[in-house]
Structure formats: structure tokens, C-alpha cells
GUPA-901023 format. One record per atom (N, C-alpha, C): residue number from 1; residue in one letter; atom name; z, x negated, y negated. Coordinates in nm, 3 decimals. Atoms other than C-alpha are relative to their C-alpha. Example, Ala and Ser with C-alpha at 12.3 -4.5 7.8 and 13.67 -1.06 7.14 Angstrom:
REM residues 2
  zati  guba  fitor        z        x        y
     1     A      N    0.000   -0.089    0.119
     1     A     CA    0.780   -1.230    0.450
     1     A      C    0.000   -0.090   -0.120
     2     S      N   -0.006    0.082    0.119
     2     S     CA    0.714   -1.367    0.106
     2     S      C    0.073    0.077   -0.109
END
This chain:
REM residues 114
  zati  guba  fitor        z        x        y
     1     M      N    0.016   -0.071    0.112
     1     M     CA   -0.011   -0.007    0.000
     1     M      C    0.024   -0.094   -0.123
     2     T      N    0.037    0.083    0.111
     2     T     CA   -0.112   -0.143   -0.333
     2     T      C    0.084    0.085   -0.122
     3     A      N   -0.066   -0.060    0.127
     3     A     CA    0.107   -0.107   -0.651
     3     A      C   -0.109    0.049   -0.113
     4     L      N    0.099   -0.049    0.115
     4     L     CA   -0.060    0.072   -0.937
     4     L      C    0.034   -0.097   -0.137
     5     S      N   -0.009    0.091    0.129
     5     S     CA   -0.125   -0.136   -1.256
     5     S      C    0.075    0.101   -0.100
     6     S      N   -0.076   -0.076    0.116
     6     S     CA    0.058   -0.044   -1.571
     6     S      C   -0.084    0.103   -0.066
     7     T      N    0.088   -0.082    0.080
     7     T     CA   -0.261    0.105   -1.706
     7     T      C   -0.008    0.129    0.088
     8     D      N    0.010   -0.120   -0.080
     8     D     CA   -0.310    0.335   -1.402
     8     D      C    0.122    0.077    0.005
     9     R      N   -0.108   -0.053    0.014
     9     R     CA    0.048    0.403   -1.400
     9     R      C    0.020    0.088   -0.122
    10     K      N    0.005   -0.080    0.143
    10     K     CA    0.036    0.522   -1.770
    10     K      C   -0.086    0.140    0.018
    11     A      N    0.087   -0.101    0.002
    11     A     CA   -0.268    0.732   -1.691
    11     A      C    0.057    0.111    0.091
    12     A      N   -0.048   -0.106   -0.075
    12     A     CA   -0.100    0.916   -1.409
    12     A      C    0.101    0.070   -0.056
    13     V      N   -0.086   -0.094    0.059
    13     V     CA    0.182    1.009   -1.608
    13     V      C   -0.052    0.079   -0.103
    14     A      N    0.051   -0.087    0.095
    14     A     CA   -0.014    1.114   -1.895
    14     A      C   -0.081    0.122    0.072
    15     A      N    0.070   -0.122   -0.080
    15     A     CA   -0.230    1.359   -1.644
    15     A      C    0.101    0.067    0.028
    16     Y      N   -0.099   -0.076   -0.033
    16     Y     CA    0.087    1.472   -1.508
    16     Y      C    0.069    0.111   -0.099
    17     K      N   -0.110   -0.056    0.120
    17     K     CA    0.258    1.568   -1.845
    17     K      C   -0.121    0.106   -0.051
    18     E      N    0.088   -0.095    0.069
    18     E     CA   -0.091    1.744   -1.954
    18     E      C   -0.065    0.098    0.098
    19     R      N    0.057   -0.115   -0.101
    19     R     CA   -0.142    1.951   -1.639
    19     R      C    0.024    0.146   -0.039
    20     K      N   -0.021   -0.149    0.027
    20     K     CA   -0.173    2.327   -1.662
    20     K      C    0.087    0.072    0.093
    21     V      N   -0.118   -0.053   -0.092
    21     V     CA    0.120    2.523   -1.532
    21     V      C   -0.019    0.151   -0.026
    22     A      N    0.038   -0.155    0.005
    22     A     CA    0.039    2.891   -1.439
    22     A      C    0.145    0.076    0.012
    23     A      N   -0.132   -0.079   -0.017
    23     A     CA    0.331    3.127   -1.503
    23     A      C   -0.058    0.154    0.084
    24     G      N    0.050   -0.126   -0.062
    24     G     CA    0.312    3.469   -1.309
    24     G      C    0.121    0.064    0.097
    25     I      N   -0.098   -0.082   -0.093
    25     I     CA    0.457    3.715   -1.035
    25     I      C   -0.060   -0.032    0.132
    26     Y      N    0.033    0.023   -0.140
    26     Y     CA    0.486    3.654   -0.677
    26     Y      C    0.074    0.109    0.091
    27     A      N   -0.059   -0.085   -0.115
    27     A     CA    0.578    3.862   -0.363
    27     A      C    0.035   -0.108    0.108
    28     V      N   -0.056    0.092   -0.108
    28     V     CA    0.781    3.714   -0.079
    28     V      C    0.027    0.126    0.112
    29     R      N    0.016   -0.097   -0.111
    29     R     CA    0.696    3.944    0.256
    29     R      C    0.067   -0.019    0.123
    30     C      N   -0.032   -0.011   -0.119
    30     C     CA    0.868    4.001    0.562
    30     C      C   -0.054    0.098    0.094
    31     A      N    0.087   -0.098   -0.081
    31     A     CA    0.627    4.108    0.829
    31     A      C    0.103    0.075    0.116
    32     A      N   -0.097   -0.046   -0.104
    32     A     CA    0.901    4.179    1.091
    32     A      C    0.055    0.144   -0.055
    33     S      N   -0.083   -0.111    0.055
    33     S     CA    1.108    4.408    0.857
    33     S      C   -0.087    0.109   -0.111
    34     G      N    0.069   -0.080    0.115
    34     G     CA    0.845    4.537    0.600
    34     G      C    0.041   -0.014   -0.147
    35     Q      N   -0.074    0.025    0.131
    35     Q     CA    1.072    4.421    0.318
    35     Q      C   -0.101   -0.074   -0.081
    36     V      N    0.055    0.075    0.087
    36     V     CA    0.913    4.284    0.009
    36     V      C    0.103   -0.048   -0.127
    37     W      N   -0.069    0.037    0.117
    37     W     CA    1.084    4.078   -0.283
    37     W      C   -0.095   -0.057   -0.104
    38     I      N    0.080    0.051    0.111
    38     I     CA    0.934    4.028   -0.621
    38     I      C    0.072   -0.083   -0.106
    39     G      N   -0.054    0.078    0.101
    39     G     CA    0.996    3.750   -0.852
    39     G      C   -0.098   -0.047   -0.106
    40     Q      N    0.107    0.051    0.112
    40     Q     CA    0.849    3.573   -1.158
    40     Q      C    0.052   -0.168   -0.003
    41     A      N   -0.019    0.157    0.001
    41     A     CA    0.795    3.195   -1.209
    41     A      C   -0.073   -0.043   -0.117
    42     R      N    0.059    0.053    0.111
    42     R     CA    0.721    2.990   -1.511
    42     R      C   -0.116   -0.104    0.059
    43     N      N    0.097    0.094   -0.095
    43     N     CA    0.537    2.761   -1.251
    43     N      C   -0.003    0.043    0.135
    44     L      N    0.014   -0.048   -0.122
    44     L     CA    0.380    2.928   -0.962
    44     L      C   -0.028   -0.083    0.115
    45     A      N    0.013    0.096   -0.103
    45     A     CA    0.280    2.608   -0.803
    45     A      C    0.135   -0.058    0.064
    46     T      N   -0.129    0.036   -0.071
    46     T     CA    0.647    2.530   -0.728
    46     T      C    0.086    0.101    0.054
    47     A      N   -0.121   -0.104   -0.018
    47     A     CA    0.800    2.871   -0.679
    47     A      C    0.016    0.005    0.132
    48     Q      N   -0.021   -0.024   -0.153
    48     Q     CA    0.736    2.881   -0.286
    48     Q      C    0.084   -0.108    0.062
    49     N      N   -0.095    0.116   -0.041
    49     N     CA    0.865    2.535   -0.229
    49     N      C    0.147    0.013   -0.033
    50     R      N   -0.151   -0.010    0.053
    50     R     CA    1.194    2.605   -0.432
    50     R      C    0.054    0.131    0.084
    51     I      N   -0.036   -0.136   -0.082
    51     I     CA    1.232    2.957   -0.246
    51     I      C    0.028   -0.047    0.127
    52     W      N    0.003    0.023   -0.126
    52     W     CA    1.162    2.821    0.092
    52     W      C    0.106   -0.104    0.021
    53     F      N   -0.118    0.105   -0.012
    53     F     CA    1.407    2.509    0.053
    53     F      C    0.127    0.074   -0.005
    54     S      N   -0.114   -0.081   -0.009
    54     S     CA    1.673    2.744   -0.035
    54     S      C    0.039    0.065    0.119
    55     L      N   -0.006   -0.067   -0.109
    55     L     CA    1.603    2.962    0.249
    55     L      C    0.046   -0.086    0.124
    56     R      N   -0.036    0.099   -0.107
    56     R     CA    1.608    2.667    0.488
    56     R      C    0.120   -0.063    0.014
    57     M      N   -0.120    0.064    0.040
    57     M     CA    1.913    2.536    0.350
    57     M      C    0.127    0.120    0.025
    58     A      N   -0.088   -0.105    0.003
    58     A     CA    2.069    2.877    0.383
    58     A      C    0.105   -0.003   -0.105
    59     S      N   -0.069   -0.010    0.129
    59     S     CA    2.182    2.856    0.018
    59     S      C   -0.080    0.091   -0.110
    60     S      N    0.052   -0.088    0.069
    60     S     CA    1.966    3.122   -0.121
    60     S      C    0.114    0.092   -0.081
    61     A      N   -0.087   -0.095    0.094
    61     A     CA    2.136    3.319   -0.419
    61     A      C   -0.024    0.151    0.036
    62     H      N    0.018   -0.155   -0.031
    62     H     CA    1.962    3.648   -0.289
    62     H      C    0.026    0.007    0.153
    63     R      N   -0.046   -0.015   -0.106
    63     R     CA    2.170    3.741   -0.023
    63     R      C   -0.092    0.099    0.093
    64     D      N    0.091   -0.065   -0.099
    64     D     CA    1.934    4.001    0.148
    64     D      C   -0.120   -0.059    0.056
    65     L      N    0.111    0.098   -0.032
    65     L     CA    1.639    3.760    0.138
    65     L      C    0.063   -0.072    0.112
    66     Q      N   -0.051    0.096   -0.107
    66     Q     CA    1.854    3.496    0.322
    66     Q      C    0.042    0.069    0.125
    67     R      N   -0.052   -0.094   -0.135
    67     R     CA    1.984    3.760    0.577
    67     R      C   -0.135    0.031    0.086
    68     A      N    0.108   -0.017   -0.073
    68     A     CA    1.639    3.855    0.663
    68     A      C   -0.062   -0.123    0.062
    69     W      N    0.052    0.106   -0.042
    69     W     CA    1.515    3.500    0.672
    69     W      C    0.078   -0.034    0.122
    70     L      N   -0.088    0.058   -0.114
    70     L     CA    1.815    3.407    0.923
    70     L      C   -0.026    0.115    0.121
    71     A      N    0.033   -0.093   -0.111
    71     A     CA    1.721    3.737    1.122
    71     A      C   -0.114   -0.019    0.071
    72     H      N    0.149   -0.022   -0.054
    72     H     CA    1.353    3.706    1.161
    72     H      C   -0.058   -0.157    0.017
    73     G      N    0.068    0.146   -0.025
    73     G     CA    1.278    3.333    1.103
    73     G      C   -0.109   -0.017   -0.084
    74     S      N    0.100    0.025    0.095
    74     S     CA    1.047    3.165    0.879
    74     S      C   -0.138    0.046    0.031
    75     E      N    0.136   -0.049   -0.022
    75     E     CA    0.730    3.253    1.046
    75     E      C   -0.049    0.133   -0.034
    76     Q      N    0.043   -0.103    0.050
    76     Q     CA    0.762    3.593    0.946
    76     Q      C   -0.005    0.038   -0.131
    77     F      N    0.005   -0.002    0.154
    77     F     CA    0.762    3.529    0.565
    77     F      C   -0.128   -0.038   -0.046
    78     T      N    0.100    0.026    0.068
    78     T     CA    0.474    3.507    0.343
    78     T      C    0.006   -0.004   -0.152
    79     F      N   -0.010    0.029    0.153
    79     F     CA    0.426    3.403   -0.020
    79     F      C   -0.140    0.036   -0.066
    80     E      N    0.136   -0.025    0.054
    80     E     CA    0.157    3.570   -0.226
    80     E      C    0.018    0.027   -0.167
    81     V      N   -0.006   -0.020    0.138
    81     V     CA    0.089    3.529   -0.586
    81     V      C   -0.094    0.138   -0.049
    82     L      N    0.058   -0.115    0.031
    82     L     CA    0.026    3.872   -0.729
    82     L      C   -0.069    0.016   -0.144
    83     E      N    0.070    0.030    0.143
    83     E     CA   -0.071    3.776   -1.107
    83     E      C    0.043   -0.112   -0.055
    84     R      N    0.012    0.113    0.065
    84     R     CA   -0.129    3.488   -1.315
    84     R      C   -0.009    0.035   -0.151
    85     L      N    0.005   -0.013    0.119
    85     L     CA   -0.051    3.481   -1.686
    85     L      C   -0.099   -0.071   -0.079
    86     D      N    0.097    0.099    0.067
    86     D     CA   -0.281    3.332   -1.943
    86     D      C    0.098   -0.123   -0.060
    87     D      N   -0.080    0.116    0.025
    87     D     CA   -0.193    2.987   -2.041
    87     D      C    0.042   -0.007   -0.165
    88     E      N   -0.040    0.012    0.157
    88     E     CA   -0.179    3.037   -2.448
    88     E      C    0.111    0.088   -0.034
    89     E      N   -0.117   -0.090    0.063
    89     E     CA    0.113    3.290   -2.444
    89     E      C    0.112   -0.114   -0.061
    90     S      N   -0.120    0.089    0.054
    90     S     CA    0.394    3.140   -2.656
    90     S      C    0.109    0.032    0.097
    91     P      N   -0.100   -0.008   -0.086
    91     P     CA    0.717    3.076   -2.450
    91     P      C    0.077    0.123   -0.022
    92     Y      N   -0.059   -0.129    0.000
    92     Y     CA    0.867    3.392   -2.600
    92     Y      C   -0.062    0.096    0.051
    93     L      N    0.107   -0.103   -0.067
    93     L     CA    0.562    3.621   -2.522
    93     L      C   -0.003   -0.029    0.144
    94     R      N    0.012    0.024   -0.145
    94     R     CA    0.537    3.460   -2.186
    94     R      C    0.110    0.078    0.074
    95     D      N   -0.141   -0.036   -0.049
    95     D     CA    0.906    3.534   -2.094
    95     D      C   -0.001    0.175   -0.029
    96     A      N    0.004   -0.145    0.019
    96     A     CA    0.868    3.894   -2.227
    96     A      C   -0.094    0.053    0.080
    97     L      N    0.112   -0.050   -0.086
    97     L     CA    0.539    3.959   -2.039
    97     L      C    0.054   -0.030    0.130
    98     L      N   -0.043    0.012   -0.154
    98     L     CA    0.686    3.815   -1.714
    98     L      C    0.108    0.107    0.022
    99     K      N   -0.102   -0.111   -0.021
    99     K     CA    0.979    4.048   -1.756
    99     K      C   -0.061    0.136    0.020
   100     E      N    0.079   -0.147    0.003
   100     E     CA    0.748    4.353   -1.816
   100     E      C   -0.078    0.012    0.143
   101     R      N    0.094   -0.005   -0.114
   101     R     CA    0.513    4.254   -1.527
   101     R      C    0.082    0.004    0.134
   102     V      N   -0.091    0.001   -0.146
   102     V     CA    0.807    4.193   -1.258
   102     V      C    0.043    0.127    0.008
   103     A      N   -0.032   -0.160   -0.020
   103     A     CA    0.924    4.559   -1.333
   103     A      C   -0.089    0.062    0.046
   104     H      N    0.136   -0.080   -0.039
   104     H     CA    0.586    4.694   -1.304
   104     H      C   -0.019   -0.025    0.159
   105     W      N    0.036    0.044   -0.135
   105     W     CA    0.527    4.514   -0.950
   105     W      C    0.154    0.057    0.081
   106     R      N   -0.114   -0.063   -0.082
   106     R     CA    0.892    4.598   -0.838
   106     R      C    0.004    0.145    0.016
   107     S      N    0.003   -0.144    0.011
   107     S     CA    0.840    4.953   -0.912
   107     S      C   -0.137    0.050    0.096
   108     E      N    0.113    0.002   -0.072
   108     E     CA    0.479    4.944   -0.775
   108     E      C   -0.005    0.005    0.155
   109     L      N    0.003    0.031   -0.149
   109     L     CA    0.564    4.799   -0.444
   109     L      C    0.144    0.041    0.064
   110     A      N   -0.144   -0.051   -0.032
   110     A     CA    0.937    4.962   -0.407
   110     A      C    0.059   -0.132    0.045
   111     A      N   -0.062    0.157   -0.050
   111     A     CA    1.047    4.578   -0.383
   111     A      C    0.132   -0.033   -0.066
   112     L      N   -0.130    0.060    0.043
   112     L     CA    1.372    4.409   -0.418
   112     L      C   -0.029   -0.120   -0.087
   113     A      N    0.016    0.112    0.090
   113     A     CA    1.432    4.144   -0.685
   113     A      C    0.030   -0.147    0.053
   114     I      N   -0.014    0.128   -0.028
   114     I     CA    1.426    3.777   -0.645
   114     I      C    0.053   -0.061   -0.157
END
């Protein structure tokens, strides 16, 4: 494995800082029980890893989701992006829109909150 040059490292850091982060609404579904949980994330790309990690460690703050995970196993769960928000929203508008859209999807799918 070769080390990155200083220039390559700086370019990689700059590219990481400039990446587009998509906010939006997601669903976690349990095929065995039919349950659905709806959540929102400022960064959809990292949401599933964060949720799956806490469930695998049995440390999820969402007790009903954790109980279902333990009862049915990880293979029964899927993660689905329901909606992505536009990038140009200000943080305040983005957060307000996320709140509005997550309420819509929870109502639409009769889902539980994450």
C-alpha cells in the first residue's frame, strides 16, 4: 500500500468536504411482522449504517424497532429511501420540510417513528 502524497491527501480532503449530502425521508420495514418505521436524516447516505449499527449492538433508542430486530433477525429488515430533499434548502427550511414530510409519510403508511 502506497502512502498518499501531501497534494493527493489535500485533494481528497477537499473533495470530501465538498460532497453533496442528500437529506430526506426513509423507511425501515420488517417483512416478518409487516411493521414500518419512518425517519428523517440530514444525510441519507449514512442513515442505514447508523441504524443497523445500533440495532446490531442492541443499543437502539427505538425500543419497538429493537424488539422486532431481535425477534425476527436482520435478514427480515430493509431500508428504503422514500424521498430526497433539494440541496439548496437553508438548514432552517430543510429541517422544517423534513419535519413536515416525515409526518406525511408516517400518516400515509401508518408507520411508527424512528
